N, C-alpha and C positions, 0 to 999 in steps of 0.2 A: 505494500501499500503506501504511493506516494504522500510524501510531507507537506503539506501547503505550504507555501510563503505567504508571510504575511504582504497584502497590497502595500502597505506603508514604506517598509524596507526599502524597495528602489527608488520610493518616492524620496525619502530621508537621505539614504544617499547622495540621488542628482544633489538635493538642496547643498549637501553639503561639499560637493565635489564642484557647485559650481558657486556655492563660496571659496572656495580655497581659491578656486581659478581667478575670483576679481582679489583678492589678498592680492596671490602670487602678483599678476600686472600691476597694480599699483607699487608694492612694496618694489619691485624690481624699480618703477621709475621716481620712486619716492621713496629713501630707506627708510626716513621718519614714517611713513604711514604705520607699521606696528609698534612704534614707543608706546611707552607706559601713557605719556601724556597723551595722544594724539587717541589712544584706544578709549582714554577716560572721556573723549570729547566726544568722539561717536558714539559711545553710549549713551552719553547725556543727550544729546539730539535726538538718538533713536530712541528716546524717552519721550520727548515733546511727541514727533510723531507716530510713534508707536500709543499713545494713549488717545489721540483723536483716529488712527487707525480700529483698534478697537470699539470705541463707539462707535465707528460707521457697520465695522461688520456686522451688529445686530441689525442695522436699518439692509443691509446687503444680504442677509438672509432671511429676511421675510419679502425677498425681491422687492424691494423701493430702491431709491435715489436720495441722495440729501445732499444736497448742494448750499446750503446754508451754514453749516458749520463756522467755514470760514470769517461769516460775516459775525456769525454769533461770537464764537472766540475774539472776535476784536472790541464788542460789546461786553464781552466777560473781561479783556485785558481792563480795559477805562472803567471799568467799575470797580473792578478791583483795585488799581492806581487811585479812582478817588476817592474811597474809602478809608485807603495806606495814607492821603494826604491829607484827610479829613480826622487824623489821627482817632479813627474810629478800631485801630488793631488786626492786625495781621489776620488771626483767627475771621472776624469780621468780615473783611476784606476776602478771604476766600472763602468760607460762605456766602458773600455778595454774589461770587462770578459763578460757583457752582447753581445757586437760585436761578441766575440769569440762563445760563446753559438750560437747566431743567427747563424752564418757563417755554422759552423758546422753541424746546425741544416738543414740548405739549401742544401749544399752536402749531406747528406742524403735524403733528401725529393727528390731533384734533381735524385738522385743516381735507390731509389726506384718508384717511379712516372712517370720519364720520359724517364728511361733507362732500369723500367723495370726489374732491379737486385733483388734477396731475401733480402728483409730486413733484417733478421739476419745475413747475410750474411755480406750486405752493412755495417750494424751500427755496426758489430764487429770490422770489417774493418778501420769504421772510428775513433773508440774510441782508436782502439789500434794504431791511427798516431797518434791521440791526445795527447794518454799518451807520443809515444815519443819525441813529439815535445816539451811536457811542461818538458823536462829536460835540451832544449838548455838555460832557462834560468841561471840556476845556478848547471848545472853538478846534477842535481837530491839534492842538498842540501837546508832545509827550507831557507823561503825571511821572516826575521822580522823587516829590516831593516825600522826608521823612521813611522812604526806603532803606538807610542805612540803619536807619534805629529801629524799627516797625519788626525787624528780624525776617523778611522776607529774603534776603541773598544767602541764608543760612538754607534755604531748598535747597540750592545748588552748590552750596558748598561743603554742605555736612554729611556724615555719613551714618548708614545703620545696618547694623550686622555685617560689616568691612567692603557695605556696596556704598554706590555714589549715591547721594538720595534722590534724585530722579528715578534712576535705577531701581533701587529699590522700590520707591512709587510705581513703576511701570511693573516692576513683579508683581505687586502684590495686587492693583487691578489687574493684569494678566489672570492669575488665580483665582478672585474671585468671581470674573467672567467666565473662565471656563467651569468653575463650579457650576455658575447658574445656568451657560449655552449647554453644557455638554453631562454635566451632574443630576439634574435635574428634571421631574416634570413640566417644571416650568420653562427651562431651557428647550425642551422637545419642542414643546408646544410652538415655539419659534420658527423652529424648521417645518411643523409641519405647514404651519401658516403659510410658508413661502412656498413649500412643494406642491401642495395644492390647495386652495382656500377652501374651494367647495367641499373636499375631504373631511379638511379640518373644521368646518360647521357644523357637518351632519355628526363629528364625533366627539361632539360637545365644547369643543375651545371657542372663546370668546377672538376672533382672530383679531376683531379692530381694537380690542385692548390691547394685543398683541403690538400691531403695529404702533399703537400710540405710546407704550413700552420702549420701542425698539428707538423712534427718533427720540424719545426723552433723555435716553443714554445716549447718543448721539451727541447731544445738545450738550450734557452736565460734561462727559468725558473731554469734549472737545476744550471747555473753561478748564476742566483740569490742567490738560496739555497747556493751555495757553499759559497758567499760573507759574508752570515750570521755565515757560519761555520768556516771561516776564522776570523772573527770578534770577533767569543766565543774564538778560540784557541792562538788569537795573534802572529799567522804565517802561512805561506802559502807553503806547499810543495805537492809533484807530487802524494802522497797519498790519499790526501785528498779526494777525490771522491767516493773512493772503499768502502766505507760502507753506500753509497746511491743504490744499485740497490737493494738488495734483500727489504728493509724494503717500499720503492718507490711501486714496484711490489706488494707486497703482500698487500701495504693499500688500492691499487687502485682494485686490487682485490676482499679479503675481504671487501672493502666499495659496491661494483657491487653486491657481492652473498648477504651483507643484505637487499640493496634495489633494488635488481633486476636488474638493468643496472650499466652502467657507467655514473657517472655521478659528478659535482664539489662536491654535500653536500655528494654524498655517499663515494667520495676522502676523503673529510675531515671527514667523522664519521671515515672510516677504519683508517686513519693515526693517528687519537686521541687513538684508541682503542691499534695499534699496537707502538706508541709511551708511552702510559699507561705500556703496559708490559713489553718492552723493561727500562725504567724508572726505572721497579720492580726488573726484572735480576740487575741492575746494582747497586743498591740500597743495595741487597741482597749478591752482590760481586758473582755473578753466573758468571763461565769462560765463556768468549765470546764465544767460539765453543758448549755450551749449548745453548744461547740464541739463534744465529744462525739457529741451528736444530731446535727449536722450530719456529723461522720465518719461515723457509724452510717449515716447515709442515704447517703451516697455510697460507701460500702461495699454497703449492700443495693443501689443502683443498678446497680453496677458488676458483682454478680454478677449480675446479673437482663441485660446484655448479652453476658456472657460464657458462662453457660450453655450449653452447645449445645441443651440438652432444649426451654429456653428458647425458642432461638432457633428451633431449629425447631416448635417451637408457634404463632409467628407465622408463619413461612414459610405450613406448613399454615394458619393461619387467613386468611393471605392472599391464597392460593392456593383457598380453599374456593368461593369463590364464579364463579370464572372458568367452567369450564364449564355452569353453571349459565346464566350471560349470554351464552355464545356459541350453547346452545340457542335460546334466547328470539331471538337474532337470527334465527337462522335458520327 
C-alpha cells in the first residue's frame, strides 16, 4: 500500500526554495542583505504589511474585496496622532485608532452584506470618505506632538520574549487569527460563506453576519498595522495608509497561489516573501516606481494562479485535445 504524501509538503518546499532564491539573489547584490540589522528592519516592515494582509485575508475568504483599508488606516493614523498630541495617552490613542478601523469596517460590511451594494464601489467610497475625514485633524499636516513622551516609539523599539515588538504583535495577531479561522466553527463558517453562499444559508449560517465580521476585522487590523508604522516613523500623516494596498493584496494572493487557498499561514508566508523582495529593492536603492511595478506583476500573476475560473480554463484547454488524440490513435 502506497503512502500518501501530504499535499502541503511540496508547496512548503516550493515556498522555501523561492524564498531562498530571493535571499540568495539580493545577498549576492548586497552583502548587507543578510546582516542582523537589515533582517530586523525586514521583519519590522513585514509586521506592518502582515497585519493589513491578515485583515484582508478574512475578506478574501468570504469572496469579497476591500479597497478602503488604506484610507481607513490613514484616518486611524491621524486619530492616533491627534489623541496623543492632545495628551490623551498612548492607550487611548491606540484604542481610538482601532475603534475607527472597526467602525469603518462595520460600515463596509453593512453596505455590502445588508444593503447589497457592490463591494468595490462601497469600499472605494468608504476609503475616500476616510481620507477626507483625516484632513480635519490638522488640515493635512503631520502630527508628532508628544510622541516622545507618550511611549508610542517603544512599540517599535521594545522587545517581547526576545522578539522586536512589531514582530511579536504580528505573531500574536497571526496566532489569534489562525485559531479563529482554522480552529473554530466560527472560522469554518467564513470559508462556507465564501465557497457557496446558498448552501451556507441552508446550513444555518448567517452569511451576512460573517461578511460584516470580515470587513470589521479588515478595518481594525489595518489600523493596528498603521499604529506600528506611525511608531516607526515618529509621525502621523494623511498618506500613511497609501503604501498598504498593493503589498497586502499581493501577499494574500501570492500566499494563496503557493498554498492552494487563502489562509493565515499562506498570508504570513506571502507577506514574508513580499517583504523580502521589497526590502531588497530598498537596500539596492531601486526607485519606488520600479518596485511598485514588480509588486503589481506579482499580484497579477498570483491572481491568475489563484483564480479558480482561470485554473478551470487552463484545465479545459489542456484536456481539449485528448479525445481527438485518442480517436486519431484508434
